[in-house]
N, C-alpha and C positions, 0 to 999 in steps of 0.2 A: 555058337552064338557069341557076339562081342560083349565084353564087360563094360559096365559103365564108364571105367577109367579109360579104355580104348576107344570108346565112342566120343569121349571128351577130347581125347588127344587128337582124333581125326578131324573133329570139327574146328579145333584150334588151328590145324595146319590148313584147312580149307579157308578159315577166315583170314589168315596171314597171306595166303596166295591171293584172294580177292583184293586185299588192301594194296598189295604190290602191283596187281594188274591195273588197279585204278590210278595208282600214282604214274605207272608208265603211260596210260592213256593221257592224262594231264599234261605230261612232258612233250609227248608227240603233238598234241592238238595245239600246244603253245608254240612250236616251232615251225619254220617253213623248210620242207625237205631240199629246196633248191638253193638254200642260202650256203656260202662257203664258209669254211671254218678257219680259225687263226686270225691274227692281228693283221688287217688289211692295209696296203699302201695304195692309194688311189691317186693317179696322176691327173691334176686339175688341168682340163684342156690340153691333156698330154703333159709332157714335161716342158710346162710353159714358161718356167724359169730359165730354161736353156735354149729353147727353140721357139719360133712364132706359135702362138697359141692356135689350137684347133687346126692344126696342119698335119699333113702325113710325117713330116720331119719330128714335130713334137710327139706324136704317137709312137714312132719308131724308136725315138731316144728313151721314151718311157719303158718301152720293151726291153730295150738293151740295158736299162738300169734295174731291170727286174721287178717293176711294178705289178701289182696284183690286178689292178684295173686301170684302164684309161677312162677318163671322164670327158664327155663332149655335150655340145648343145646342138639342137636341130630346130631350124626354122623352114618356112616355105618360100620359095622363089616365086617369082611372077607367073611362071607356067607350072606352078603348083608341085614342084620337086623339092625333096627334103634335102636341105643343105646344112652343112655344119658350120655354124657361126654363133657367137654369143650375142652380140648386140643385134638390135632390130635395125641398124643401118651399118653401112660398110665403112664409115668415116674413119673410126678409130684403128682398124686392123688391115686396111688396104689402101691403095693409092687412088681410090674413087671416093665419091661421096652419094649419099642418097639411102633410101630405105631398101633393105634386103628384097622385099617384094616388088621393088621397081625394076629389078633385073631378072632376066631369064637365068637358068642353071648354066648355059653355055656362057653367057655373059660374065657370071660370077666366077666361073672356072678359069676365066681368062684374066682375072684380076691378079695383080701381085699381092700377097698377104704377108708383109714383112714385119708387121708391128708386133712389139713384145719379144723380139728376139734378144735372148740373154747370151751370157758368155758360158759355154759348157765348161764342165769341171775339167776336162782334158785340156781346153784352151787355156784355162786359168793356170793349170800345172805347168803348162808349156811356157806360159808368159813368166812365171815365177822362176822358172828353170833358167830361162834367158837372162833374167835379172841378176841371179846369182852368178851365172857364168861371166857377166860382165864385171864382177867385183873382183876381190883380191884372190878369190878361190880359183879364179880361171888360169889355166895354164898359159904360160907365155907362148905366143904365137909370132911367127914372122909377119911382117907386113904383107907379104905375098899371100899367105894363108889366109890373113883376115879378109883381104880383098876378094879372093875366090870365094869365101864364105858368104861374104855379103852379096856377090852376084848370084849364088845359089838361093839365098833368101828372096831376093827380087825375082828370080825365076818361079820360085814356089808361089809367091804372092799373085803372080800373073796367072799361074795355073788354077790357083784358088778362085780368082776373078772370073775366069772362063767356066769353071764349074758352077759358080753361082748364077752365071747367065743361062747356063744349060738347064739347071735344076731349080728355077724360080719357085718360091713356095706359093701355093695358090689355095683358094677355097676349095674344099672337096665336098662331094655329095655323100649322104649316109651310106648309100649302096658302095661307094668306093671304099669306105672305111670297113664295111661289113665283108667286102671281097678279100681284103687285106687280113682282117684279123677274125672273123667269124670261126669259131671252133679252135682259135689258137691262143686268144687272149680275152679275158673278161672285160666287158665294157659297161659302163654307167653312163646311160643315155638320158640327157635332160630335155624335156619338152619345154620350150619356151614360149611365152605368150600365147598360150592355147586360146584365149579369147580373141586374140588378134588374127588367128588362123583356125576357123572352125573346121572341124573334121580332121585335124592333124593327128590326133590319137589314132583314128581308124586307119590313116595311112601308114603310121609308123608300125601299128599292129600287123597290117598287110605285109609289109616288108619284112618284119621279123618272121612272120610265118613262112614266108617263101624261101628264106634262108634256112630255116630250121628244117624244111623238107628237103632243101638241096643238101644239107649236111646229112641228114639221115639216109638219103638216097647213096650219098658217096661213102657212107660208113665211117665218117671221120670221127676222131677222138677229140680232144680239146685241151683246156687249160689245165694240166695234170697237177701243177703245183698248188691249185686251189682245192680241188677234189675231183675224184674219177668221175668224168662226165658221163660215162657209161652207166652210172647209177643215178644219173640226174635227168629229169624230163627237160628241164631248161639247158639243152645241149650246148648252146652258144655261150653260156656264162654271161647273159645280160641281166642288168637291173635298170628299171626305168625309174626316174625321179622327175618331181615338179615341185614348184612352190604352191602351184593350184591344187588343193586337196581334192576337189571334184574331178580334176584331170586324172590324178593318180588313181582315184577310185574306178574311173572309167577304164583306165588301162589295166587295172586288175581284173575287171569283168571281161574286157576283150582278150587278155592274155592271162588266165588265171594260174598258169604254171611258171610265169616269169615273176621274180620278186620285185616288189614295189618299194621305193623309198620316198618316204614324206619329207620333203625339204622345208626345214622351219626357218621362216623369215624372222628377223628381229621383232617387228610388230605383232607377231603371234605369240611371243613369250610373255609370261609363263603359260604353258598349255594347262589348261584345266583337266581334271580327271576325266570329265565327259568327253572332251577333245581327244585326248590321249587314248581313251578307250576306243573312240570312233576310228582314230588313225591306225591304231594296232589291229583293228579288225581285218585290215586288208593290206598293212604295210609290214614288210620283213624288217625294214630298217627305218630309224629316225635319224635324219641328217641335220645336225645342230650347230649353230655358230659357236666357235669356241669361246668367245668372250662371254657366252650366257650360260655355259655349262658349269654345273657344280655337281658334288657327289649325290645330292639328293635327286636331282633330274636324272642322271645316269641310272640310279637305283629304281626310280619309278618306271623307267622304260624297261630295264631289265626284268623287273617283277612281273611285267606282261609278256616276257618271253621274246622280246625284240632286241635288235642289235642297235647300238648307238655309234654313229660316225661323226667326227668332229671335223668342221671345215672352218678357214682354210689355214693350215699349219704352214708356217714358213721358216721355223727355226728350231734348233735342238731343245731350246727352253720350253717352247710350247709343246713339243713332242712328249718331253718327259712329264710335263703338267697333265696332258691328257692321258698318258698311260697310268699315272697315279689315280686319276679319277675312274679308271676302269673301262674307258671307251674300247670299242672293238675294231676301230680303224680310224685312219685320218684321210683326208683329201688335201693334197699339197702340190705346190708349183715345182717342188724340188724332191721328187722321189729318188730313191737309192741313196 
């Protein structure tokens, strides 16, 4: 028979085990198993500081620069196809005018989308190198060599112009982006103007489900640098965001295994405790304007077991500031 001392010892051990189990349960229930770990760099509309926003060139540049996510916007065309474009008109980013839903997908895909094209870092470095070579540090060359070099540069420029004509950047569909990146790179998809496009959430959900099934059937892996996707239900590495909180709640109901991000507009700040509790009941991320973020806001979100992403970061100074505040990642035009 156990002594009184032995019984007390056993019950103490059982008590400690129950406390630890309870703590573990709270930790698990407060986190989303599909959210990636580590500080995240999210390329805003692709690497839009270097290439035309929301184009394949911007997304591929973001991939080359090592971004964790590409972020892009989806709207509906005249024939109810999901297209990747930020504005509800084509005026700013294409060589056409009018509302997005005034054009069919085929018409949109035939538009040139050159707006927002920046100078890539490689082009900047090349320009700086050329300037340095034109100075006193340049080796003396004969007039003949200089003439030959100039002719070569002219030929290169002609070749570049031909390439630009062949590879004109265009508006792309959601399915084109998924074809290229699903299972390979994480994507942050923003649903734009949900009230303007009734039923857009259901369409996005249907497309994502179809690609999930396709990836599962193909047995594809995924974005290994974030997390081993074999351990994730959200095998495509997708997060859905919107300014419309009802739209994000609906997306959570439609795709419960896909993480949701509540995108906070300036006019919603500061978030009350009740609003924050409601948002964190279905959102894994809270995406906040950098100008409005402070330590207290970050701590309030973290206390609810959710991640904070700051937008839009455009320089090193802001990056350092956000990291000091303890955010979990940033959305930027200049990834890498």
